[in-house]
C-alpha positions in Angstrom: 97.8 -24.9 96.9 94.4 -25.9 96.0 94.5 -26.6 92.3 91.4 -27.2 90.2 90.9 -27.9 86.4 87.7 -26.2 85.2 86.4 -27.4 81.7 83.3 -25.5 80.5 82.6 -24.4 76.9 80.3 -21.5 77.8 82.5 -18.4 78.4 80.1 -16.7 80.7 79.6 -19.6 83.0 83.3 -20.5 82.9 84.3 -17.0 83.9 81.6 -17.1 86.7 83.0 -20.3 88.0 86.6 -19.3 87.9 85.9 -15.9 89.6 84.2 -17.6 92.5 86.7 -20.4 92.9 89.6 -17.9 92.9 87.9 -15.8 95.5 87.7 -19.0 97.7 91.4 -19.6 97.4 91.7 -22.0 94.5 94.3 -21.9 91.8 92.3 -22.4 88.6 93.3 -23.7 85.2 90.3 -23.2 82.9 89.7 -24.6 79.4 86.8 -24.6 77.0 86.8 -28.2 75.6 87.6 -31.7 76.6 90.7 -32.1 74.4 92.3 -29.1 76.2 91.3 -30.5 79.5 93.1 -33.7 78.9 96.1 -31.7 77.5 96.2 -29.5 80.5 96.1 -32.5 82.9 98.9 -34.2 81.1 101.0 -31.2 80.9 100.6 -30.5 84.7 101.5 -34.2 85.2 98.2 -34.7 87.1 98.9 -32.0 89.6 95.2 -31.2 90.2 93.1 -31.9 93.4 89.8 -31.4 91.6 88.4 -31.4 88.0 85.2 -29.6 87.4 83.8 -30.9 84.1 80.8 -29.7 82.0 79.0 -32.6 80.5 77.5 -31.1 77.3 80.5 -30.0 75.1 81.3 -30.3 71.4 84.0 -32.9 70.6 85.0 -35.0 73.7 82.1 -34.5 76.1 82.4 -34.4 80.0 81.5 -38.1 80.3 84.5 -39.1 78.2 86.8 -36.6 79.9 85.7 -38.0 83.3 86.4 -41.6 82.1 89.9 -40.7 80.8 90.8 -38.6 83.9 89.8 -41.5 86.2 91.9 -43.8 84.1 94.8 -41.5 84.7 94.2 -40.9 88.5 92.3 -42.6 91.2 92.9 -39.7 93.5 91.6 -36.7 91.8 88.2 -35.3 92.8 85.9 -35.1 89.9 82.6 -33.0 89.9 80.3 -33.0 86.8 78.4 -29.8 85.7 75.2 -30.4 83.9 72.2 -28.4 82.7 70.2 -31.6 82.6 68.1 -32.8 85.5 67.5 -36.4 84.2 68.6 -39.0 86.9 70.4 -41.1 84.3 72.9 -38.3 83.4 73.8 -38.0 87.1 74.0 -41.8 87.4 76.2 -42.2 84.4 78.7 -39.6 85.4 79.0 -41.2 88.9 79.4 -44.8 87.3 82.2 -43.4 85.2 84.0 -42.4 88.3 82.9 -38.9 89.2 82.7 -38.0 92.9 79.7 -35.6 92.6 77.6 -33.5 90.3 76.1 -30.0 90.2 73.2 -29.1 88.2 72.9 -25.7 86.5 71.8 -23.1 87.4 73.7 -23.1 90.6 74.6 -20.4 93.1 78.2 -19.5 94.0 77.7 -20.7 97.5 76.5 -24.2 96.4 79.3 -24.5 93.9 82.0 -23.6 96.3 80.5 -25.8 99.1 80.5 -28.8 96.8 84.1 -28.2 95.7 85.3 -27.6 99.3 83.7 -30.9 100.4 85.5 -32.9 97.7 88.7 -31.0 98.4 88.5 -31.8 102.1 88.2 -35.5 101.2 91.1 -35.5 98.8 93.3 -33.6 101.3 92.3 -35.8 104.2 93.2 -38.9 102.2 96.6 -37.5 101.1 97.6 -36.5 104.6 96.0 -39.1 106.9 98.3 -41.3 108.9 99.0 -44.7 107.2 98.1 -47.8 109.2 100.4 -50.8 108.7 98.2 -53.6 109.5 96.1 -55.0 106.7 92.3 -55.7 107.1 91.4 -59.2 106.0 87.7 -60.2 105.4 86.9 -63.4 103.5 88.8 -63.4 100.2 89.5 -59.7 100.5 92.6 -58.0 101.9 92.7 -54.2 102.3 96.2 -52.7 102.7 96.0 -49.2 104.2 99.7 -48.6 103.4 99.6 -49.1 99.7 95.8 -48.4 99.6 95.2 -51.4 97.6 92.3 -54.0 97.8 92.9 -57.6 96.7 90.4 -60.4 96.1 92.1 -63.8 96.3 95.4 -62.1 95.9 94.3 -60.2 92.7 94.3 -56.3 93.0 90.9 -54.6 92.5 90.9 -51.2 90.8 89.2 -48.7 93.1 88.7 -45.0 93.1 89.5 -43.2 96.3 85.8 -43.1 97.2 85.3 -46.7 96.6 88.4 -47.5 98.7 87.1 -45.4 101.6 83.6 -47.2 101.4 85.4 -50.7 101.4 87.6 -49.5 104.4 84.3 -48.4 106.2 82.7 -51.7 105.4 85.7 -53.9 106.4 86.1 -52.1 109.6 82.5 -52.8 110.5 81.9 -56.3 109.3 78.4 -57.6 109.7 77.2 -54.2 110.9 74.2 -52.6 109.2 75.2 -49.1 108.2 72.6 -46.6 107.2 72.9 -44.5 104.1 73.2 -41.2 106.0 76.0 -42.7 108.1 77.9 -43.8 105.0 77.3 -40.4 103.5 78.7 -38.5 106.5 81.7 -40.8 106.8 82.7 -40.5 103.1 81.5 -37.2 101.9 81.4 -35.4 105.3 78.5 -34.2 107.4 78.2 -30.9 105.6 77.7 -32.6 102.1 75.4 -30.4 100.0 74.0 -33.2 97.7 71.6 -36.2 97.6 72.0 -39.3 99.7 71.3 -41.3 96.4 75.1 -40.7 95.6 75.7 -43.6 98.1 73.5 -46.0 96.2 75.1 -45.2 92.9 78.7 -45.7 94.4 77.5 -49.0 96.0 76.3 -50.2 92.6 79.7 -49.3 91.0 81.5 -51.0 93.8 79.5 -54.2 93.5 80.6 -54.4 89.9 84.1 -54.7 91.1 83.9 -56.9 94.1 81.0 -59.2 93.6 81.1 -62.5 91.7 77.6 -61.7 90.5 76.8 -58.0 90.9 73.1 -58.7 90.4 73.1 -61.2 93.3 75.5 -59.6 95.8 76.8 -61.7 98.6 79.4 -59.4 100.1 77.6 -55.9 100.1 74.0 -56.7 101.2 71.1 -54.3 101.0 69.2 -53.7 104.2 66.0 -52.6 102.7 64.8 -49.2 103.9 68.0 -48.7 105.9 71.3 -49.1 104.2 74.0 -51.8 103.6 76.0 -54.4 105.4 79.4 -56.1 104.6 79.3 -59.8 104.8 82.4 -61.8 104.0 
């Protein structure tokens, strides 16, 4: 079953989203506010593949719901819905742990494509064969079996996207990876959105793995190209 939690306070938009997701084979639980979204998640014991969250809602807004869901689960895919076009709204959602965003108004095909892309990633991670051998790079050790990254023996709390990026980096040490390659590897080659999502996730990842995020020594920027792991 493909289970998705939809949180949108506008009835017309919520009904539109639910109809199109159900037509695409998703089992949808829909709510109209952030409080009910968190309640539904807890009552289902986190049994959702994806959460689709409107940002602008009365009470607990989508940003706060995203933050709390990410604290509860590192594996759920989170997509933000927003009527705003400001770059900072997109960046803020991603920095709080969202995987993607969709700006209103959106077409049914765009919405379903974005949801399908996140679901493929979540499903791939859940079902991929687990390696046994850990990957060691400098002070870091990535354990594919437990899906835990440690730095000097201390666990680093990562989302699934961040874990995948670290796995890609550590398997390609000292190799310059361009943004499009990273995008295709992590989000899939049919990703509907903007390559800037890579930069935001790198920024978030640096805050977790670097000693000084403003002066990174592990995740290096290759200007005009992409990034390189150096450890």
